N, C-alpha and C positions, 0 to 999 in steps of 0.2 A: 417322342414315345420311347419308353424303355422296352428293350427286347427281352422277352422271356426266354428261359433256357429251353432248348428243344423245339421241335416243330410238331404240329398236329393238324389233322384235317380241320378245315374251317378257319385257320389263320389267314389273315389278310396280308397280301404281299405287294411290295413294290420292287420292280426289277428293271433291268435294261438289257437290250440286245443290240449288238453292233449292226449297223446298216450303212455301209459305205464308210465315210469319214466320221460319221456321227452315230448316235445310238437312238433306238426307239424306246419308248417307255411302255412298261407292262404293269398293269394293276390287275390283281386277281385274287382268287381264293385257293388255298391248298386243298387238293382233292385226294392226295395220297402221300404217304411218307414211307420210304424204304432206305435205311441207312442214312447217307448224306444227300440222297436224292428226294426232291419233292415234286409232285405233279401239280401243275397250276392250270386252272381255267380262269379266263378273264378277258381282258381287252389289251390289244397292242396298239399303241398310238404313235404315228409318225408325224412329228411337228414340222410339216413341210413349209409352213409360212415362215417360221423362224429360220429354217435352213435357207430359204430364199433371201431373207434379210441379211444373213451372214454372208452368203455368196455375193450379194450386191455391195457388201461393205457398209451396210446401214445399221449394223449391230456391233456392240462393243465386246470386249473380252469376256464379260460375265455371260453373255448369251452363248458364246462359243463354248465356254466351260459347261453350261447347262446342257448343251447338245452332246458334248463328249462324255460327261459324267452326270447324268441326271440324278436328282435325289428328290425325295418327297416334299422337302421344304421349299425348294425353288422351282420345281417342275411346272408350276402354274404359269411362270413367265414364258415357258415354251408353248403353253396352251392358249395364249392370248391371240395368236395369229391362227390362220387356217391350219387344220389338222386333218389327217386321214386316219381312220381306225378300222379295225377288224376284230373278230373274235380270236382268241388265242387259247391254244391248248399246248402245253409243253412240259418239259422236265428240266429242273435246275439242280445243279450240284451246289449245295449251300456252302461248301468249303472253297469253291473256286469261282462261282458265278456271282455277279453283283446283284444280290437279292437280300431284301430286308423285310422284317415284319413291320406292318403299320397298323395303326388303330383303324377300326372299321369306319369311323367317321371320316378319316382322311381318304380311305378307299372310296367311300360313297361320294365325297366331294369331287375327287378327280374323275371318277367314272361318270358321275352325274353331269359334271361340267361338259364332258365330251358328248354324252348321249343327248343332252339338251341343246346341242349345236351352239353353245355359248361362244366358242372361238370365232365362228363365222359372224355372229352378231357383233361382237366387239371389233373384229377386223373391218366390218363394213363401216363402222363409225370412224375408226382410226384412219382408214384409207381415203375417205372422202374429204374434199376441201370444205371450208366453212361455207354454209349456204343452206338452202331449203332441203337438199337431198341428205345432207349430214344430219339436220334436225329431224328429218323423218326417220333416219336410221337410229337416232337416239331414242325417239318415241317407241320404235319397234323393240329396241333393247330393253327399255324401261317396262313396256307391257309384258315382255317375256319374263323379266325379273319378278314382276308382281304376281305372275301366275305359277311360280315355282312352289312346290309343296314342301320340299326338304328345307327346313329352317336354317340348317347349317350351310347348305349350298347357297341359299338366298343371302345370308349374312356375309358369306365369303365373297359372293359376287358383288354385292354393294361395296364392300371394302376395296376390291380390285378396281372397280369403276371409279370410285372416289380418288384412288391413287393415280389412275390414268387421267383424271380430270375430264371425264366424259359424261358426268352427270350434271344436269343443270341445277 
């Protein structure tokens, strides 16, 4: 997505905020602009599942890089495993804070992914051994995918699930 010059209310934002050794992900909408400061309302996402994988030594260097320097193109890999999220209201200095404009569709995909509890559904499938419980988790995931209204989110979810080889 090409960034436009300047910031205005209503712009969609992707940012990160340090949380220990790693960073949390923030997606939101600009609510105010004053000089180089922008007010943002949205969602803050803590990718605890991927953090656990890294701490257990079960994730590679790409996962560690995503946790330290999240970006809108690769953040979905942090959202495959369990996440915690909350509402976010804060101010960023666009000259010094890691904040960038994103297209509203990207914002909707990331926030929809979390709000629809997709990380938990995918994590259920990935964490179970082959067998009837895993097949049941796949059916639940597939049913959830089929009930999504947002066509971009649905298409993106199918793509990720095919990539993870968890669709039958």
